[in-house]
N, C-alpha and C positions, 0 to 999 in steps of 0.2 A: 175452848173446853178447857176443862182441868179447873176451871177458877173456884169452884164450888162441889162439894160432895152430894148436893141437892138443889133442886130450883122448886120455888114455890110458884107456880101460877094463880095469880090472883085478878080474879076480874068479875064484871057483874055479867048475869045471865050466863050464856052460852060461853062468854069470853075466856073464861077460864081453860075449857075444857078445847076451845080452838086452837088457842096458843099452844097447848101441853103436843096437839097433834101437829103443828106446824115444828114445834120443837123435836119430837120423834121423827118426823118426817127429813129433818137437817141433821139426825144422826144421835140424838140424845136419849139414852136408854131410858124407858119407860119407868123402871124402878128408880131413878132417880129423879123421877117427878112428882112434887105435892100439889094437889089442887086443891085450891080455895075456893069454893064458889057460892059461899053464903051471903059474902057482900054484895052490897047494891050502890056502894060511895068509896069515894077515896078514902074516907075517915075509916071505913070499916074496913078496907082493904090492909090498911097500917092495923088496926086492929086484931082482926084475924092471923095477919101474917105473923106478928109479934108474939101471938099465943100457939102458933106453930114452931115459932124459933125458940120460943123458951122450952117445950113439949122435947124436940130436936137438940136441945143444945147448941145453937147456932150461936157464935158468938161476934158474926159479921154477915152482912148482907150486902150485895150490888143490885139498887134497884133499877130497872130499867121501865122506862116510860117513852111516849112521844117526846118531842121536843116542848109542842105547846102546853101540854101537861105537864112538864117536868117542875115551873114555880110552886103551883099548888101540891103536887106531890112531897118535893124539898119541906114546905112548911107542915104539911099533915105529919110525914113520916118523922121529922125532925122532933114534932112534938108528943106524939105518941113514945118514940122511942126516949124521948128524954131521961138523963139518969138512968137507963137501963143498963148501960156498959157495953150494950151492943155497936159497932162500928158500922155504920152506914157509908156506902160509897154511890153516886148517882152515874148514870149513863144512859143517854137520850137515844133511840133510836134511828137508823139512818132513813129508813123508808118509812115515814108514816102518814104519806099521802097529804103533808100539810108542807107549804114554802116556808122551809125556815128561813130563808137569807132575810125574814124581817119586812119584805117589801109589799107582802099582802097585795098583788096584783089581780087575784080574782076576787068574785065575791064571797064566793066558797071560803077560802082563806079568812076574807074580813069576818065571816059569819063565826066562825071558829076563833079569830081570837075575841070577839065579843063576847059568845058564849064563856068563854075561859077566863074573861075579867069578871063576869057577874058571878062567876062559879067561885071565884079567887076572893072575892068582896063578900059573898055569901059565909065563904068557910071562914073566913077573918072575924066575920060579924059574930058567928055562931059559935066557934069554938075557941074563939080568943077574946 
């Protein structure tokens, strides 16, 4: 606590509201949460978050996501925030339901990795 004056919860579908609910249950004040729920992709998460940050005059952000999603998140947010003067720091979550040690022991872990690499290639080809 105390890292930021506000928290933007950005997610697809009901994810942003669910994250906000969890944060409130963990002690974050409701008035400190900004919910961005228009986005349908990581790229839109970055675009809409950038718009909110400009409106709120935020100069920096800590971007938090799951370990397997971090590479694509850094790629996208780095591109969207390029030359804006906004400083971005990245931090992955601890408990994402994914085997973050890189060993991919379960079929579920392997599926997550395959999907993420497909999305990473798609983003690279579409946006760069």
